[in-house]
N, CA and C atoms as an extended XYZ file, in Angstrom:
126
Properties=species:S:1:pos:R:3:atomname:S:1:resname:S:1:resid:I:1 pbc="F F F"
N        18.330      -17.794      -23.460 N   MET     1
C        17.642      -17.479      -22.220 CA  MET     1
C        16.152      -17.750      -22.409 C   MET     1
N        15.573      -18.274      -21.395 N   CYS     2
C        14.153      -18.603      -21.382 CA  CYS     2
C        13.291      -17.336      -21.204 C   CYS     2
N        12.119      -17.336      -21.800 N   TRP     3
C        11.225      -16.174      -21.684 CA  TRP     3
C        10.895      -15.894      -20.226 C   TRP     3
N        10.845      -16.921      -19.398 N   VAL     4
C        10.521      -16.770      -17.989 CA  VAL     4
C        11.541      -15.871      -17.288 C   VAL     4
N        12.820      -16.096      -17.601 N   ASN     5
C        13.842      -15.262      -16.979 CA  ASN     5
C        13.630      -13.808      -17.347 C   ASN     5
N        13.276      -13.518      -18.595 N   ASP     6
C        13.026      -12.132      -18.957 CA  ASP     6
C        11.859      -11.532      -18.183 C   ASP     6
N        10.839      -12.349      -17.944 N   GLU     7
C         9.614      -11.845      -17.256 CA  GLU     7
C         9.858      -11.622      -15.769 C   GLU     7
N        10.677      -12.411      -15.130 N   VAL     8
C        10.826      -12.342      -13.683 CA  VAL     8
C        12.097      -11.665      -13.193 C   VAL     8
N        12.941      -11.251      -14.141 N   LYS     9
C        14.267      -10.699      -13.716 CA  LYS     9
C        14.139       -9.438      -12.841 C   LYS     9
N        13.045       -8.728      -12.954 N   THR    10
C        12.886       -7.534      -12.120 CA  THR    10
C        11.873       -7.738      -10.985 C   THR    10
N        11.374       -8.969      -10.853 N   SER    11
C        10.431       -9.235       -9.774 CA  SER    11
C        11.150       -9.254       -8.436 C   SER    11
N        10.428       -8.866       -7.423 N   ASP    12
C        10.992       -8.909       -6.068 CA  ASP    12
C         9.865       -9.198       -5.106 C   ASP    12
N         9.749      -10.443       -4.739 N   LEU    13
C         8.656      -10.850       -3.846 CA  LEU    13
C         9.113      -10.798       -2.391 C   LEU    13
N        10.314      -10.262       -2.145 N   GLY    14
C        10.806      -10.109       -0.795 CA  GLY    14
C        11.613      -11.286       -0.305 C   GLY    14
N        11.714      -12.355       -1.099 N   ASP    15
C        12.479      -13.519       -0.711 CA  ASP    15
C        12.933      -14.227       -1.977 C   ASP    15
N        14.192      -14.497       -2.115 N   ALA    16
C        14.733      -15.143       -3.310 CA  ALA    16
C        14.102      -16.489       -3.570 C   ALA    16
N        13.680      -17.179       -2.542 N   ARG    17
C        12.998      -18.495       -2.749 CA  ARG    17
C        11.657      -18.310       -3.412 C   ARG    17
N        10.952      -17.245       -3.055 N   LEU    18
C         9.638      -16.972       -3.702 CA  LEU    18
C         9.853      -16.588       -5.154 C   LEU    18
N        10.898      -15.810       -5.427 N   ASP    19
C        11.164      -15.426       -6.803 CA  ASP    19
C        11.472      -16.670       -7.656 C   ASP    19
N        12.247      -17.586       -7.110 N   ALA    20
C        12.603      -18.828       -7.795 CA  ALA    20
C        11.384      -19.702       -8.000 C   ALA    20
N        10.523      -19.748       -7.005 N   ARG    21
C         9.311      -20.557       -7.095 CA  ARG    21
C         8.396      -19.978       -8.173 C   ARG    21
N         8.259      -18.664       -8.221 N   MET    22
C         7.419      -18.052       -9.261 CA  MET    22
C         7.950      -18.381      -10.643 C   MET    22
N         9.244      -18.339      -10.829 N   ALA    23
C         9.842      -18.671      -12.118 CA  ALA    23
C         9.566      -20.140      -12.460 C   ALA    23
N         9.679      -21.012      -11.496 N   LYS    24
C         9.428      -22.425      -11.706 CA  LYS    24
C         7.997      -22.674      -12.114 C   LYS    24
N         7.038      -22.012      -11.454 N   ILE    25
C         5.637      -22.161      -11.791 CA  ILE    25
C         5.340      -21.646      -13.191 C   ILE    25
N         5.872      -20.477      -13.515 N   LEU    26
C         5.660      -19.918      -14.860 CA  LEU    26
C         6.254      -20.817      -15.941 C   LEU    26
N         7.443      -21.394      -15.694 N   ARG    27
C         8.059      -22.270      -16.618 CA  ARG    27
C         7.187      -23.538      -16.838 C   ARG    27
N         6.676      -24.057      -15.751 N   SER    28
C         5.818      -25.242      -15.849 CA  SER    28
C         4.565      -24.947      -16.617 C   SER    28
N         3.941      -23.818      -16.354 N   LEU    29
C         2.733      -23.437      -17.060 CA  LEU    29
C         3.023      -23.227      -18.567 C   LEU    29
N         4.146      -22.660      -18.864 N   GLY    30
C         4.547      -22.440      -20.240 CA  GLY    30
C         4.801      -23.741      -20.980 C   GLY    30
N         5.352      -24.714      -20.268 N   ASP    31
C         5.650      -26.022      -20.875 CA  ASP    31
C         4.398      -26.858      -21.059 C   ASP    31
N         3.377      -26.575      -20.277 N   LYS    32
C         2.131      -27.374      -20.324 CA  LYS    32
C         0.910      -26.447      -20.419 C   LYS    32
N         0.779      -25.742      -21.514 N   PRO    33
C        -0.277      -24.704      -21.575 CA  PRO    33
C        -1.692      -25.263      -21.569 C   PRO    33
N        -1.896      -26.542      -21.872 N   THR    34
C        -3.242      -27.092      -21.873 CA  THR    34
C        -3.640      -27.719      -20.547 C   THR    34
N        -2.699      -27.828      -19.607 N   TYR    35
C        -2.965      -28.396      -18.313 CA  TYR    35
C        -3.670      -27.373      -17.395 C   TYR    35
N        -4.399      -27.868      -16.472 N   ARG    36
C        -4.963      -26.988      -15.424 CA  ARG    36
C        -3.802      -26.486      -14.582 C   ARG    36
N        -4.025      -25.374      -13.960 N   TYR    37
C        -2.947      -24.758      -13.140 CA  TYR    37
C        -2.427      -25.744      -12.091 C   TYR    37
N        -3.297      -26.409      -11.397 N   SER    38
C        -2.876      -27.306      -10.301 CA  SER    38
C        -2.027      -28.449      -10.829 C   SER    38
N        -2.294      -28.928      -12.032 N   ALA    39
C        -1.517      -30.017      -12.595 CA  ALA    39
C        -0.190      -29.523      -13.189 C   ALA    39
N        -0.197      -28.359      -13.773 N   ALA    40
C         1.000      -27.827      -14.401 CA  ALA    40
C         1.992      -27.305      -13.422 C   ALA    40
N         1.544      -26.844      -12.276 N   ALA    41
C         2.427      -26.186      -11.312 CA  ALA    41
C         3.134      -27.177      -10.406 C   ALA    41
N         2.956      -28.438      -10.617 N   ILE    42
C         3.604      -29.447       -9.770 CA  ILE    42
C         5.051      -29.547      -10.142 C   ILE    42
């Protein structure tokens, strides 16, 4: 299991799509820690 899943499993942004998007952004940032946020979050 990815660390991102552990971090967001209890998150509730009110919409499952937002929860999934947050996980995707965190995963991207974790994969590219030296990138700027705007470049990593694509």
